[in-house]
N, C-alpha and C positions, 0 to 999 in steps of 0.2 A: 882190306886196308893194311898198309904197311907203315913201318917206321919212317918218320920224316914227311909223311903225307899230311895234308890238312884233313882233319877229321870231318866226316860228313854230318851235317846237322840233322836233327830228328825232332819230332814232337809226339811224345808218348805219355799216356796217363800212368800215374803211380797207383799205389794201393788205396789211396783215398779218392781217386778220380781226378786229381790235380795234374794238369799237363806240364811237362818239362821239355824244354828245348835245350840242346847242347849249347846253343848260342847264349842262353840265359846265364851260363857259367863262364863266359869269356872273361879273362882277367884272373881266373883261378885255375889251379891244377884240378884235373878230374880223373878219377879212376872209373872207367866204364867197363863193367864186367858182365859177360854173358854166361848164363848157366842153364842147364837143361830143364829142371823141373822143381817147383816148390816142394818143400818138405820131404825130399829124399835125403838119404844120409850125407852124400858128398856135398850137395847144394846147401844143406843146413849147416854143415861144418864150415863151408866157405863163407856163407852169410854171417854166421856168428863170429867168425874171425874178423870180418870187417866191422861188425858191431863192437866187438871188444877193443879194436884198434882205433875206433873213430875219434876219440879225444886226441890221441897222438897225431892222427892224420889232420884233424882240424887245426892243430897248432902249426902245422906246416902250410895251412891254407888250402887243404885238399878236400874235395867233394867226392863222395862215393855214390855211384848210380849202378844198380843191378838191373839186368834186363833178361827176361825170358818170354816165351810165347804164352805163358799162363795168363789167365784173365786177371783183371784188377781185383775181383772178388777173391780169387785164389791167393793173390798176393796179400790182400788184407788179412786173411786168416793166417797165412805164413808169417807175416810181419807181427801180428798180435801174439801168436803162439811163442815166437822166439824173441820178442821185444826188439825188433829191428829198428834202428834209429837213423835210417837213411832211406831215400826213395827206391822202391823196387818197381821198375817200369814194365808195362804190359805191351807186348808186340805180337798179338795173335796172328796178324797177317805175315809176320816174319820179314817185313820189308827192311827194317834196320838190322836185324840179325843177319840177313843175307848180304846187305851192303858191306857190313864189317867182316864178312867171310866167316861168320860163326855158325853156319849151317852146312852140314856135310855128312858123309858116311860115318856110321858108328857101328861097333860090334858089341853085342851082349849075349852071353851064353851061346856063342857060335852062330848067332843070327846077325845079319847085317841089315841096317836100316838107316834112313836119313833122320837127323835130329840136330838139336842145338849143341854146338861144341862148347866146351868150357874154354873161354878165351877172354883175355883182359887187355885193355888198352890204357896207357897212361898218357893223358893229353895235357899239354902245357898251357899256360895262360893265353897264348896267342892262337890256340886251337890246333896246334900241330901234334901229331902222334910222336911221342918221345920213346915209348917202350911198348912192345907187344909180348904178351905171355901166352904161349900156345900149349905148353905142357904144364898144366896147373895141378899142383898138389893142394886139394881143398883145405887140408888141415893147416898147412904152413904158408898158404898163399898171401894172406894179409900181412904177416910178419915179413915175408920176403919183399913185398912191395914197399912196406914202410922203410925197411933197410935201404932199398934201392933209391927211394925218394929222398931220404936223408942225404945220400951222396949226391944225387942229381940236383937238388934244390940249393944246396949250400955252395 
């Protein structure tokens, strides 16, 4: 998915088993971020950054949705452990992950494999993708998006 395209709808369960459709959030800004795996250092930093920025994001009318291929059970443990205050969606079949282009080749310790890429989409209230982040620094990502949204929304 690219900037200015209409974001593809999905229906995925969160850490509590509640289903979320992107269309449920029509009329609001949405940060849809894809991450490789629960409770790994980078993914934890990124999730906690969104957790810590959520009040500022809510003031702008923004909803945060995280997505990985981990199970809802894994998401529940991850969410509880790090006190996440937003839905973390499970896509074990990788359908949504693949539609958004967040599945691809990765390298780790000289080994190449396929996996979930760290990728974020900012979707406007009409359902259009306004920003795509492909090179994500998990530690500063939430702050970067908050700064960009402040400029975009005003």
